[in-house]
N, CA, C, O and the ligand as a Tripos MOL2 file, in Angstrom:
@<TRIPOS>MOLECULE
protein
  301   299    76     0     0
PROTEIN
NO_CHARGES

@<TRIPOS>ATOM
      1 N          89.9040   99.5300  104.9040 N.3       1 MET1
      2 CA         89.8550  100.7080  104.1030 C.3       1 MET1
      3 C          91.2530  101.1740  103.6350 C.2       1 MET1
      4 O          91.5210  101.4240  102.4600 O.2       1 MET1
      5 N          92.1620  101.2710  104.7270 N.am      2 ILE2
      6 CA         93.5200  101.6540  104.4730 C.3       2 ILE2
      7 C          94.1480  100.6200  103.5250 C.2       2 ILE2
      8 O          94.8930  100.9620  102.6070 O.2       2 ILE2
      9 N          93.8120   99.3130  103.7850 N.am      3 ASP3
     10 CA         94.3700   98.2080  102.9910 C.3       3 ASP3
     11 C          94.0360   98.4560  101.4440 C.2       3 ASP3
     12 O          94.9010   98.3630  100.5730 O.2       3 ASP3
     13 N          92.7850   98.7580  101.2020 N.am      4 THR4
     14 CA         92.3340   98.9520   99.8680 C.3       4 THR4
     15 C          93.1630  100.1810   99.1510 C.2       4 THR4
     16 O          93.6450  100.1010   98.0210 O.2       4 THR4
     17 N          93.2380  101.2680   99.9610 N.am      5 ILE5
     18 CA         93.9760  102.4410   99.4560 C.3       5 ILE5
     19 C          95.4110  102.0260   99.1910 C.2       5 ILE5
     20 O          95.9760  102.3690   98.1520 O.2       5 ILE5
     21 N          95.9850  101.3140  100.0890 N.am      6 LEU6
     22 CA         97.3690  100.8380   99.8880 C.3       6 LEU6
     23 C          97.5570  100.0970   98.5780 C.2       6 LEU6
     24 O          98.4580  100.3720   97.7860 O.2       6 LEU6
     25 N          96.6700   99.1580   98.3970 N.am      7 LEU7
     26 CA         96.6670   98.3420   97.0930 C.3       7 LEU7
     27 C          96.5660   99.1610   95.8810 C.2       7 LEU7
     28 O          97.2650   98.9300   94.8950 O.2       7 LEU7
     29 N          95.6490  100.1800   95.9390 N.am      8 ILE8
     30 CA         95.3950  101.1190   94.7990 C.3       8 ILE8
     31 C          96.7170  101.8870   94.5300 C.2       8 ILE8
     32 O          97.1800  101.9660   93.3910 O.2       8 ILE8
     33 N          97.2720  102.4150   95.5430 N.am      9 VAL9
     34 CA         98.4460  103.2550   95.4760 C.3       9 VAL9
     35 C          99.6390  102.3300   94.9190 C.2       9 VAL9
     36 O         100.4090  102.7960   94.0790 O.2       9 VAL9
     37 N          99.7730  101.1100   95.3600 N.am     10 LEU10
     38 CA        100.7820  100.2500   94.9250 C.3      10 LEU10
     39 C         100.6350   99.9070   93.4170 C.2      10 LEU10
     40 O         101.6230   99.8500   92.6860 O.2      10 LEU10
     41 N          99.3630   99.6770   92.9700 N.am     11 ILE11
     42 CA         99.1700   99.4240   91.5740 C.3      11 ILE11
     43 C          99.4580  100.7410   90.7410 C.2      11 ILE11
     44 O         100.0350  100.6880   89.6550 O.2      11 ILE11
     45 N          99.0310  101.9060   91.3020 N.am     12 LEU12
     46 CA         99.3770  103.1530   90.5810 C.3      12 LEU12
     47 C         100.8380  103.2610   90.4200 C.2      12 LEU12
     48 O         101.3010  103.6290   89.3400 O.2      12 LEU12
     49 N         101.6250  102.9550   91.4570 N.am     13 THR13
     50 CA        102.9660  103.1400   91.4770 C.3      13 THR13
     51 C         103.6210  102.2000   90.4090 C.2      13 THR13
     52 O         104.5300  102.5930   89.6770 O.2      13 THR13
     53 N         103.1310  101.0030   90.3700 N.am     14 ALA14
     54 CA        103.6300   99.9990   89.3740 C.3      14 ALA14
     55 C         103.3360  100.5020   88.0130 C.2      14 ALA14
     56 O         104.2030  100.3590   87.1510 O.2      14 ALA14
     57 N         102.1630  101.1000   87.7070 N.am     15 LEU15
     58 CA        101.7400  101.5610   86.3900 C.3      15 LEU15
     59 C         102.7180  102.7480   86.0480 C.2      15 LEU15
     60 O         103.1540  102.8510   84.9020 O.2      15 LEU15
     61 N         103.0420  103.5820   86.9680 N.am     16 MET16
     62 CA        103.8160  104.7570   86.8480 C.3      16 MET16
     63 C         105.2220  104.2620   86.3460 C.2      16 MET16
     64 O         105.7570  104.7980   85.3750 O.2      16 MET16
     65 N         105.7900  103.2520   87.0170 N.am     17 PHE17
     66 CA        107.1060  102.8580   86.6620 C.3      17 PHE17
     67 C         107.1850  102.1810   85.3300 C.2      17 PHE17
     68 O         108.1990  102.2340   84.6340 O.2      17 PHE17
     69 N         105.9790  101.4760   84.9540 N.am     18 VAL18
     70 CA        105.8650  100.9410   83.6520 C.3      18 VAL18
     71 C         105.8870  102.0830   82.5830 C.2      18 VAL18
     72 O         106.5270  101.9960   81.5350 O.2      18 VAL18
     73 N         105.1240  103.1720   82.9470 N.am     19 LEU19
     74 CA        104.9900  104.3320   82.0020 C.3      19 LEU19
     75 C         106.4130  104.9590   81.8250 C.2      19 LEU19
     76 O         106.8080  105.2730   80.7020 O.2      19 LEU19
     77 N         107.1550  105.1340   82.9080 N.am     20 PHE20
     78 CA        108.4540  105.8390   82.8340 C.3      20 PHE20
     79 C         109.4260  104.8800   81.9850 C.2      20 PHE20
     80 O         110.2050  105.3150   81.1360 O.2      20 PHE20
     81 N         109.2900  103.5740   82.3050 N.am     21 TRP21
     82 CA        110.1600  102.6360   81.6140 C.3      21 TRP21
     83 C         109.8910  102.6160   80.1000 C.2      21 TRP21
     84 O         110.7910  102.6460   79.2600 O.2      21 TRP21
     85 N         108.5030  102.5610   79.8050 N.am     22 TYR22
     86 CA        108.1210  102.5290   78.4340 C.3      22 TYR22
     87 C         108.5540  103.7380   77.7120 C.2      22 TYR22
     88 O         109.0440  103.6490   76.5860 O.2      22 TYR22
     89 N         108.3850  104.9150   78.3420 N.am     23 ALA23
     90 CA        108.7840  106.1820   77.5860 C.3      23 ALA23
     91 C         110.2950  106.0660   77.1980 C.2      23 ALA23
     92 O         110.6450  106.3780   76.0600 O.2      23 ALA23
     93 N         111.1670  105.6360   78.0970 N.am     24 LYS24
     94 CA        112.5090  105.5130   77.8330 C.3      24 LYS24
     95 C         112.8940  104.5090   76.8680 C.2      24 LYS24
     96 O         113.7690  104.6950   76.0210 O.2      24 LYS24
     97 N         112.1770  103.3580   77.0150 N.am     25 TYR25
     98 CA        112.4400  102.0920   76.1080 C.3      25 TYR25
     99 C         112.0860  102.5030   74.6980 C.2      25 TYR25
    100 O         112.8780  102.2810   73.7820 O.2      25 TYR25
    101 N         110.8560  103.1280   74.4810 N.am     26 SER26
    102 CA        110.3540  103.3240   73.2000 C.3      26 SER26
    103 C         111.1760  104.3810   72.4830 C.2      26 SER26
    104 O         111.3500  104.3120   71.2670 O.2      26 SER26
    105 N         111.6740  105.3420   73.2100 N.am     27 THR27
    106 CA        112.5020  106.4270   72.5370 C.3      27 THR27
    107 C         113.8880  105.9100   72.2850 C.2      27 THR27
    108 O         114.4680  106.2160   71.2430 O.2      27 THR27
    109 N         114.4430  105.1470   73.1840 N.am     28 LYS28
    110 CA        115.8340  104.6960   73.0470 C.3      28 LYS28
    111 C         115.9110  103.6230   71.8960 C.2      28 LYS28
    112 O         116.8750  103.5790   71.1320 O.2      28 LYS28
    113 N         114.8400  102.7590   71.8130 N.am     29 SER29
    114 CA        114.9390  101.7230   70.7560 C.3      29 SER29
    115 C         114.4330  102.2860   69.4340 C.2      29 SER29
    116 O         114.6370  101.6650   68.3920 O.2      29 SER29
    117 N         113.7680  103.4650   69.4480 N.am     30 GLY30
    118 CA        113.5600  104.1710   68.1540 C.3      30 GLY30
    119 C         112.1730  103.9020   67.5720 C.2      30 GLY30
    120 O         111.8810  104.4240   66.4960 O.2      30 GLY30
    121 N         111.3220  103.1430   68.1970 N.am     31 PHE31
    122 CA        110.0760  103.0010   67.5510 C.3      31 PHE31
    123 C         109.0520  104.1380   67.8970 C.2      31 PHE31
    124 O         107.9750  104.1930   67.3030 O.2      31 PHE31
    125 N         109.3850  105.0040   68.8240 N.am     32 ALA32
    126 CA        108.6480  106.1860   69.0530 C.3      32 ALA32
    127 C         109.4270  107.3960   68.6840 C.2      32 ALA32
    128 O         110.6180  107.4570   68.9900 O.2      32 ALA32
    129 N         108.8520  108.3390   68.0650 N.am     33 LEU33
    130 CA        109.4720  109.5360   67.5490 C.3      33 LEU33
    131 C         109.9250  110.3740   68.7020 C.2      33 LEU33
    132 O         109.1320  110.6170   69.6120 O.2      33 LEU33
    133 N         111.1510  110.8330   68.7200 N.am     34 ASP34
    134 CA        111.6530  111.6400   69.7700 C.3      34 ASP34
    135 C         112.7060  112.6370   69.1850 C.2      34 ASP34
    136 O         113.9170  112.4840   69.3470 O.2      34 ASP34
    137 N         112.1540  113.6500   68.5030 N.am     35 GLU35
    138 CA        113.0670  114.5320   67.7610 C.3      35 GLU35
    139 C         113.9120  115.4600   68.6370 C.2      35 GLU35
    140 O         115.0500  115.7960   68.3090 O.2      35 GLU35
    141 N         113.2960  115.8730   69.7970 N.am     36 ASN36
    142 CA        114.0660  116.7600   70.6720 C.3      36 ASN36
    143 C         114.8910  116.0240   71.7860 C.2      36 ASN36
    144 O         115.3960  116.6350   72.7280 O.2      36 ASN36
    145 N         114.9920  114.6460   71.6070 N.am     37 LYS37
    146 CA        115.9280  113.8640   72.3420 C.3      37 LYS37
    147 C         115.7580  114.0060   73.9140 C.2      37 LYS37
    148 O         116.7570  114.0910   74.6290 O.2      37 LYS37
    149 N         114.5310  114.0280   74.4160 N.am     38 ASN38
    150 CA        114.4310  114.2350   75.8760 C.3      38 ASN38
    151 C         113.8960  112.8970   76.4540 C.2      38 ASN38
    152 O         113.4300  112.8880   77.5940 O.2      38 ASN38
    153 N         113.9430  111.8300   75.7470 N.am     39 ASP39
    154 CA        113.4770  110.5610   76.2890 C.3      39 ASP39
    155 C         111.9810  110.4780   76.5520 C.2      39 ASP39
    156 O         111.4910  109.5500   77.1960 O.2      39 ASP39
    157 N         111.2540  111.4960   76.0250 N.am     40 ILE40
    158 CA        109.7980  111.4420   76.0800 C.3      40 ILE40
    159 C         109.2170  111.2980   74.6660 C.2      40 ILE40
    160 O         109.4640  112.1860   73.8500 O.2      40 ILE40
    161 N         108.4540  110.2330   74.3120 N.am     41 PRO41
    162 CA        107.9160  110.1790   72.9370 C.3      41 PRO41
    163 C         107.1540  111.4310   72.6690 C.2      41 PRO41
    164 O         106.3690  111.8970   73.4960 O.2      41 PRO41
    165 N         107.4090  112.0210   71.4070 N.am     42 ASP42
    166 CA        106.8960  113.3520   71.0480 C.3      42 ASP42
    167 C         105.3860  113.3430   71.0740 C.2      42 ASP42
    168 O         104.8070  114.4220   71.1960 O.2      42 ASP42
    169 N         104.7100  112.2460   70.9720 N.am     43 SER43
    170 CA        103.2170  112.2430   71.0230 C.3      43 SER43
    171 C         102.7690  112.3290   72.4820 C.2      43 SER43
    172 O         101.5810  112.5220   72.7410 O.2      43 SER43
    173 N         103.7050  112.1900   73.4550 N.am     44 TRP44
    174 CA        103.3620  112.2720   74.9680 C.3      44 TRP44
    175 C         103.7980  113.6520   75.3780 C.2      44 TRP44
    176 O         103.5760  114.0010   76.5370 O.2      44 TRP44
    177 N         104.3710  114.4360   74.5780 N.am     45 GLU45
    178 CA        105.1060  115.6510   75.0140 C.3      45 GLU45
    179 C         104.1210  116.6140   75.8710 C.2      45 GLU45
    180 O         104.5570  117.3630   76.7450 O.2      45 GLU45
    181 N         102.8990  116.5300   75.5690 N.am     46 ARG46
    182 CA        101.8740  117.3970   76.3500 C.3      46 ARG46
    183 C         101.8100  116.9400   77.7560 C.2      46 ARG46
    184 O         101.3280  117.6950   78.6000 O.2      46 ARG46
    185 N         102.2720  115.7260   78.0930 N.am     47 TYR47
    186 CA        102.3010  115.2920   79.5230 C.3      47 TYR47
    187 C         103.6440  115.3460   80.1140 C.2      47 TYR47
    188 O         103.9180  114.6860   81.1170 O.2      47 TYR47
    189 N         104.5460  116.1620   79.4860 N.am     48 SER48
    190 CA        105.9910  116.0980   79.9290 C.3      48 SER48
    191 C         106.1160  116.6380   81.3660 C.2      48 SER48
    192 O         107.1500  116.4240   81.9980 O.2      48 SER48
    193 N         105.1110  117.3210   81.8930 N.am     49 VAL49
    194 CA        105.2110  117.7980   83.2080 C.3      49 VAL49
    195 C         105.3100  116.5870   84.2270 C.2      49 VAL49
    196 O         105.9290  116.7040   85.2840 O.2      49 VAL49
    197 N         104.6960  115.4750   83.8710 N.am     50 VAL50
    198 CA        104.7110  114.2270   84.7040 C.3      50 VAL50
    199 C         106.1840  113.7190   84.7540 C.2      50 VAL50
    200 O         106.6560  113.2120   85.7710 O.2      50 VAL50
    201 N         106.9020  113.8870   83.5640 N.am     51 PHE51
    202 CA        108.2610  113.4930   83.6410 C.3      51 PHE51
    203 C         109.2000  114.4700   84.2940 C.2      51 PHE51
    204 O         110.2240  114.0620   84.8410 O.2      51 PHE51
    205 N         108.8900  115.7270   84.2550 N.am     52 LYS52
    206 CA        109.6800  116.7570   84.9450 C.3      52 LYS52
    207 C         109.4790  116.5020   86.5050 C.2      52 LYS52
    208 O         110.4220  116.6710   87.2790 O.2      52 LYS52
    209 N         108.3560  116.1340   86.8960 N.am     53 LEU53
    210 CA        108.1100  115.9800   88.3060 C.3      53 LEU53
    211 C         108.4090  114.4530   88.8130 C.2      53 LEU53
    212 O         108.1060  114.0910   89.9500 O.2      53 LEU53
    213 N         108.9860  113.6610   87.9310 N.am     54 LYS54
    214 CA        109.2370  112.2430   88.1680 C.3      54 LYS54
    215 C         109.7500  111.9830   89.5880 C.2      54 LYS54
    216 O         109.1250  111.2260   90.3300 O.2      54 LYS54
    217 N         110.8700  112.5920   89.9820 N.am     55 SER55
    218 CA        111.5450  112.2190   91.2560 C.3      55 SER55
    219 C         110.5560  112.6940   92.3830 C.2      55 SER55
    220 O         110.4280  111.9960   93.3890 O.2      55 SER55
    221 N         109.8880  113.8110   92.2430 N.am     56 PHE56
    222 CA        108.9850  114.2820   93.2130 C.3      56 PHE56
    223 C         107.7800  113.2870   93.3730 C.2      56 PHE56
    224 O         107.3910  112.9370   94.4870 O.2      56 PHE56
    225 N         107.2400  112.8730   92.2670 N.am     57 ILE57
    226 CA        106.0930  111.8420   92.2600 C.3      57 ILE57
    227 C         106.6470  110.5880   92.9920 C.2      57 ILE57
    228 O         105.9800  110.0760   93.8910 O.2      57 ILE57
    229 N         107.7870  110.1110   92.6450 N.am     58 VAL58
    230 CA        108.2760  108.9080   93.2310 C.3      58 VAL58
    231 C         108.5120  109.0030   94.7100 C.2      58 VAL58
    232 O         108.2450  108.0610   95.4570 O.2      58 VAL58
    233 N         109.0190  110.1550   95.1380 N.am     59 LEU59
    234 CA        109.1770  110.4960   96.5850 C.3      59 LEU59
    235 C         107.8880  110.5380   97.2930 C.2      59 LEU59
    236 O         107.7400  110.0100   98.3960 O.2      59 LEU59
    237 N         106.9240  111.1850   96.6450 N.am     60 LEU60
    238 CA        105.5360  111.3200   97.2960 C.3      60 LEU60
    239 C         104.8710  109.9910   97.3810 C.2      60 LEU60
    240 O         104.1920  109.7150   98.3710 O.2      60 LEU60
    241 N         105.0350  109.1160   96.3550 N.am     61 LEU61
    242 CA        104.4100  107.7000   96.3960 C.3      61 LEU61
    243 C         105.0800  106.9370   97.4600 C.2      61 LEU61
    244 O         104.4160  106.1850   98.1720 O.2      61 LEU61
    245 N         106.3920  107.0810   97.6270 N.am     62 GLY62
    246 CA        107.1890  106.3640   98.6370 C.3      62 GLY62
    247 C         106.7220  106.6970  100.0020 C.2      62 GLY62
    248 O         106.5430  105.8270  100.8550 O.2      62 GLY62
    249 N         106.5140  108.0320  100.2160 N.am     63 ILE63
    250 CA        106.0620  108.4760  101.5680 C.3      63 ILE63
    251 C         104.6700  107.9130  101.8470 C.2      63 ILE63
    252 O         104.3990  107.3820  102.9240 O.2      63 ILE63
    253 N         103.8040  108.0440  100.8550 N.am     64 LEU64
    254 CA        102.3950  107.6050  100.8940 C.3      64 LEU64
    255 C         102.3620  106.0780  101.2430 C.2      64 LEU64
    256 O         101.6570  105.6670  102.1650 O.2      64 LEU64
    257 N         103.1180  105.2720  100.5070 N.am     65 ILE65
    258 CA        103.2540  103.8600  100.7060 C.3      65 ILE65
    259 C         103.5960  103.5420  102.1750 C.2      65 ILE65
    260 O         102.9630  102.7350  102.8560 O.2      65 ILE65
    261 N         104.6560  104.2530  102.5970 N.am     66 GLY66
    262 CA        105.1850  104.0730  103.9100 C.3      66 GLY66
    263 C         104.1200  104.3930  105.0450 C.2      66 GLY66
    264 O         103.9900  103.6830  106.0420 O.2      66 GLY66
    265 N         103.4120  105.4730  104.8060 N.am     67 TYR67
    266 CA        102.3230  105.9010  105.6790 C.3      67 TYR67
    267 C         101.2540  104.8900  105.7090 C.2      67 TYR67
    268 O         100.8850  104.4170  106.7830 O.2      67 TYR67
    269 N         100.7200  104.5200  104.5450 N.am     68 LEU68
    270 CA         99.6440  103.5500  104.4570 C.3      68 LEU68
    271 C         100.0200  102.1630  105.0480 C.2      68 LEU68
    272 O          99.2270  101.5050  105.7220 O.2      68 LEU68
    273 N         101.2520  101.7750  104.7590 N.am     69 LEU69
    274 CA        101.6570  100.4940  105.2500 C.3      69 LEU69
    275 C         101.6960  100.4150  106.7400 C.2      69 LEU69
    276 O         101.3410   99.3980  107.3360 O.2      69 LEU69
    277 N         102.1540  101.5570  107.3780 N.am     70 SER70
    278 CA        102.2280  101.5780  108.8260 C.3      70 SER70
    279 C         100.8780  101.5880  109.4720 C.2      70 SER70
    280 O         100.7550  101.2500  110.6490 O.2      70 SER70
    281 N          99.8120  101.9840  108.7070 N.am     71 ASN71
    282 CA         98.4230  102.0590  109.2070 C.3      71 ASN71
    283 C          97.5790  100.9280  108.7290 C.2      71 ASN71
    284 O          96.4120  100.8170  109.1030 O.2      71 ASN71
    285 N          98.1890  100.0180  107.8410 N.am     72 SER72
    286 CA         97.4070   98.9170  107.3430 C.3      72 SER72
    287 C          97.5240   97.6990  108.3520 C.2      72 SER72
    288 O          98.2210   97.7090  109.3660 O.2      72 SER72
    289 N          96.7600   96.6840  107.9290 N.am     73 SER73
    290 CA         96.7680   95.5060  108.8080 C.3      73 SER73
    291 C          97.8320   94.4230  108.3300 C.2      73 SER73
    292 O          97.8820   93.2990  108.8270 O.2      73 SER73
    293 N          98.6350   94.8430  107.3690 N.am     74 TYR74
    294 CA         99.5810   93.9190  106.7260 C.3      74 TYR74
    295 C         100.8250   93.7380  107.7370 C.2      74 TYR74
    296 O         101.4730   92.6920  107.7410 O.2      74 TYR74
    297 N         101.1090   94.7800  108.5620 N.am     75 LEU75
    298 CA        102.2340   94.6720  109.4250 C.3      75 LEU75
    299 C         101.7930   94.3540  110.8270 C.2      75 LEU75
    300 O         102.6280   94.2220  111.7220 O.2      75 LEU75
    301 CA        110.4890  114.1870   72.9160 Ca       76 CA76
@<TRIPOS>BOND
     1     1     2 1
     2     2     3 1
     3     3     4 2
     4     3     5 am
     5     5     6 1
     6     6     7 1
     7     7     8 2
     8     7     9 am
     9     9    10 1
    10    10    11 1
    11    11    12 2
    12    11    13 am
    13    13    14 1
    14    14    15 1
    15    15    16 2
    16    15    17 am
    17    17    18 1
    18    18    19 1
    19    19    20 2
    20    19    21 am
    21    21    22 1
    22    22    23 1
    23    23    24 2
    24    23    25 am
    25    25    26 1
    26    26    27 1
    27    27    28 2
    28    27    29 am
    29    29    30 1
    30    30    31 1
    31    31    32 2
    32    31    33 am
    33    33    34 1
    34    34    35 1
    35    35    36 2
    36    35    37 am
    37    37    38 1
    38    38    39 1
    39    39    40 2
    40    39    41 am
    41    41    42 1
    42    42    43 1
    43    43    44 2
    44    43    45 am
    45    45    46 1
    46    46    47 1
    47    47    48 2
    48    47    49 am
    49    49    50 1
    50    50    51 1
    51    51    52 2
    52    51    53 am
    53    53    54 1
    54    54    55 1
    55    55    56 2
    56    55    57 am
    57    57    58 1
    58    58    59 1
    59    59    60 2
    60    59    61 am
    61    61    62 1
    62    62    63 1
    63    63    64 2
    64    63    65 am
    65    65    66 1
    66    66    67 1
    67    67    68 2
    68    67    69 am
    69    69    70 1
    70    70    71 1
    71    71    72 2
    72    71    73 am
    73    73    74 1
    74    74    75 1
    75    75    76 2
    76    75    77 am
    77    77    78 1
    78    78    79 1
    79    79    80 2
    80    79    81 am
    81    81    82 1
    82    82    83 1
    83    83    84 2
    84    83    85 am
    85    85    86 1
    86    86    87 1
    87    87    88 2
    88    87    89 am
    89    89    90 1
    90    90    91 1
    91    91    92 2
    92    91    93 am
    93    93    94 1
    94    94    95 1
    95    95    96 2
    96    95    97 am
    97    97    98 1
    98    98    99 1
    99    99   100 2
   100    99   101 am
   101   101   102 1
   102   102   103 1
   103   103   104 2
   104   103   105 am
   105   105   106 1
   106   106   107 1
   107   107   108 2
   108   107   109 am
   109   109   110 1
   110   110   111 1
   111   111   112 2
   112   111   113 am
   113   113   114 1
   114   114   115 1
   115   115   116 2
   116   115   117 am
   117   117   118 1
   118   118   119 1
   119   119   120 2
   120   119   121 am
   121   121   122 1
   122   122   123 1
   123   123   124 2
   124   123   125 am
   125   125   126 1
   126   126   127 1
   127   127   128 2
   128   127   129 am
   129   129   130 1
   130   130   131 1
   131   131   132 2
   132   131   133 am
   133   133   134 1
   134   134   135 1
   135   135   136 2
   136   135   137 am
   137   137   138 1
   138   138   139 1
   139   139   140 2
   140   139   141 am
   141   141   142 1
   142   142   143 1
   143   143   144 2
   144   143   145 am
   145   145   146 1
   146   146   147 1
   147   147   148 2
   148   147   149 am
   149   149   150 1
   150   150   151 1
   151   151   152 2
   152   151   153 am
   153   153   154 1
   154   154   155 1
   155   155   156 2
   156   155   157 am
   157   157   158 1
   158   158   159 1
   159   159   160 2
   160   159   161 am
   161   161   162 1
   162   162   163 1
   163   163   164 2
   164   163   165 am
   165   165   166 1
   166   166   167 1
   167   167   168 2
   168   167   169 am
   169   169   170 1
   170   170   171 1
   171   171   172 2
   172   171   173 am
   173   173   174 1
   174   174   175 1
   175   175   176 2
   176   175   177 am
   177   177   178 1
   178   178   179 1
   179   179   180 2
   180   179   181 am
   181   181   182 1
   182   182   183 1
   183   183   184 2
   184   183   185 am
   185   185   186 1
   186   186   187 1
   187   187   188 2
   188   187   189 am
   189   189   190 1
   190   190   191 1
   191   191   192 2
   192   191   193 am
   193   193   194 1
   194   194   195 1
   195   195   196 2
   196   195   197 am
   197   197   198 1
   198   198   199 1
   199   199   200 2
   200   199   201 am
   201   201   202 1
   202   202   203 1
   203   203   204 2
   204   203   205 am
   205   205   206 1
   206   206   207 1
   207   207   208 2
   208   207   209 am
   209   209   210 1
   210   210   211 1
   211   211   212 2
   212   211   213 am
   213   213   214 1
   214   214   215 1
   215   215   216 2
   216   215   217 am
   217   217   218 1
   218   218   219 1
   219   219   220 2
   220   219   221 am
   221   221   222 1
   222   222   223 1
   223   223   224 2
   224   223   225 am
   225   225   226 1
   226   226   227 1
   227   227   228 2
   228   227   229 am
   229   229   230 1
   230   230   231 1
   231   231   232 2
   232   231   233 am
   233   233   234 1
   234   234   235 1
   235   235   236 2
   236   235   237 am
   237   237   238 1
   238   238   239 1
   239   239   240 2
   240   239   241 am
   241   241   242 1
   242   242   243 1
   243   243   244 2
   244   243   245 am
   245   245   246 1
   246   246   247 1
   247   247   248 2
   248   247   249 am
   249   249   250 1
   250   250   251 1
   251   251   252 2
   252   251   253 am
   253   253   254 1
   254   254   255 1
   255   255   256 2
   256   255   257 am
   257   257   258 1
   258   258   259 1
   259   259   260 2
   260   259   261 am
   261   261   262 1
   262   262   263 1
   263   263   264 2
   264   263   265 am
   265   265   266 1
   266   266   267 1
   267   267   268 2
   268   267   269 am
   269   269   270 1
   270   270   271 1
   271   271   272 2
   272   271   273 am
   273   273   274 1
   274   274   275 1
   275   275   276 2
   276   275   277 am
   277   277   278 1
   278   278   279 1
   279   279   280 2
   280   279   281 am
   281   281   282 1
   282   282   283 1
   283   283   284 2
   284   283   285 am
   285   285   286 1
   286   286   287 1
   287   287   288 2
   288   287   289 am
   289   289   290 1
   290   290   291 1
   291   291   292 2
   292   291   293 am
   293   293   294 1
   294   294   295 1
   295   295   296 2
   296   295   297 am
   297   297   298 1
   298   298   299 1
   299   299   300 2
@<TRIPOS>SUBSTRUCTURE
     1 MET1         2 RESIDUE 1 A MET
     2 ILE2         6 RESIDUE 1 A ILE
     3 ASP3        10 RESIDUE 1 A ASP
     4 THR4        14 RESIDUE 1 A THR
     5 ILE5        18 RESIDUE 1 A ILE
     6 LEU6        22 RESIDUE 1 A LEU
     7 LEU7        26 RESIDUE 1 A LEU
     8 ILE8        30 RESIDUE 1 A ILE
     9 VAL9        34 RESIDUE 1 A VAL
    10 LEU10       38 RESIDUE 1 A LEU
    11 ILE11       42 RESIDUE 1 A ILE
    12 LEU12       46 RESIDUE 1 A LEU
    13 THR13       50 RESIDUE 1 A THR
    14 ALA14       54 RESIDUE 1 A ALA
    15 LEU15       58 RESIDUE 1 A LEU
    16 MET16       62 RESIDUE 1 A MET
    17 PHE17       66 RESIDUE 1 A PHE
    18 VAL18       70 RESIDUE 1 A VAL
    19 LEU19       74 RESIDUE 1 A LEU
    20 PHE20       78 RESIDUE 1 A PHE
    21 TRP21       82 RESIDUE 1 A TRP
    22 TYR22       86 RESIDUE 1 A TYR
    23 ALA23       90 RESIDUE 1 A ALA
    24 LYS24       94 RESIDUE 1 A LYS
    25 TYR25       98 RESIDUE 1 A TYR
    26 SER26      102 RESIDUE 1 A SER
    27 THR27      106 RESIDUE 1 A THR
    28 LYS28      110 RESIDUE 1 A LYS
    29 SER29      114 RESIDUE 1 A SER
    30 GLY30      118 RESIDUE 1 A GLY
    31 PHE31      122 RESIDUE 1 A PHE
    32 ALA32      126 RESIDUE 1 A ALA
    33 LEU33      130 RESIDUE 1 A LEU
    34 ASP34      134 RESIDUE 1 A ASP
    35 GLU35      138 RESIDUE 1 A GLU
    36 ASN36      142 RESIDUE 1 A ASN
    37 LYS37      146 RESIDUE 1 A LYS
    38 ASN38      150 RESIDUE 1 A ASN
    39 ASP39      154 RESIDUE 1 A ASP
    40 ILE40      158 RESIDUE 1 A ILE
    41 PRO41      162 RESIDUE 1 A PRO
    42 ASP42      166 RESIDUE 1 A ASP
    43 SER43      170 RESIDUE 1 A SER
    44 TRP44      174 RESIDUE 1 A TRP
    45 GLU45      178 RESIDUE 1 A GLU
    46 ARG46      182 RESIDUE 1 A ARG
    47 TYR47      186 RESIDUE 1 A TYR
    48 SER48      190 RESIDUE 1 A SER
    49 VAL49      194 RESIDUE 1 A VAL
    50 VAL50      198 RESIDUE 1 A VAL
    51 PHE51      202 RESIDUE 1 A PHE
    52 LYS52      206 RESIDUE 1 A LYS
    53 LEU53      210 RESIDUE 1 A LEU
    54 LYS54      214 RESIDUE 1 A LYS
    55 SER55      218 RESIDUE 1 A SER
    56 PHE56      222 RESIDUE 1 A PHE
    57 ILE57      226 RESIDUE 1 A ILE
    58 VAL58      230 RESIDUE 1 A VAL
    59 LEU59      234 RESIDUE 1 A LEU
    60 LEU60      238 RESIDUE 1 A LEU
    61 LEU61      242 RESIDUE 1 A LEU
    62 GLY62      246 RESIDUE 1 A GLY
    63 ILE63      250 RESIDUE 1 A ILE
    64 LEU64      254 RESIDUE 1 A LEU
    65 ILE65      258 RESIDUE 1 A ILE
    66 GLY66      262 RESIDUE 1 A GLY
    67 TYR67      266 RESIDUE 1 A TYR
    68 LEU68      270 RESIDUE 1 A LEU
    69 LEU69      274 RESIDUE 1 A LEU
    70 SER70      278 RESIDUE 1 A SER
    71 ASN71      282 RESIDUE 1 A ASN
    72 SER72      286 RESIDUE 1 A SER
    73 SER73      290 RESIDUE 1 A SER
    74 TYR74      294 RESIDUE 1 A TYR
    75 LEU75      298 RESIDUE 1 A LEU
    76 CA76       301 GROUP 0 **** ****
C-alpha cells in the first residue's frame, strides 16, 4: 500500500517539476504570452498560487517522499 502511494507521489513530483520547467521554458523562449514578466504563462495566471507556493510544495513533497520511503519495502 505504502509502495503504491510512494510511486504515485513520485510521479506527481515529476509532473510538478515538468510543469514548473515548462512554465519557465515557454515564457523565456517566448512562445507563451507573459506580459507581466513573472515567468508564468498568462493563460495559466489563474493557477499562479501554485507557483507562489512552489518552494512550500517542493518541501512538502520532499518530506512526504522521505516519510513514505522509510515506511516502504524498498529500503
Ligand atoms: Ca504572466
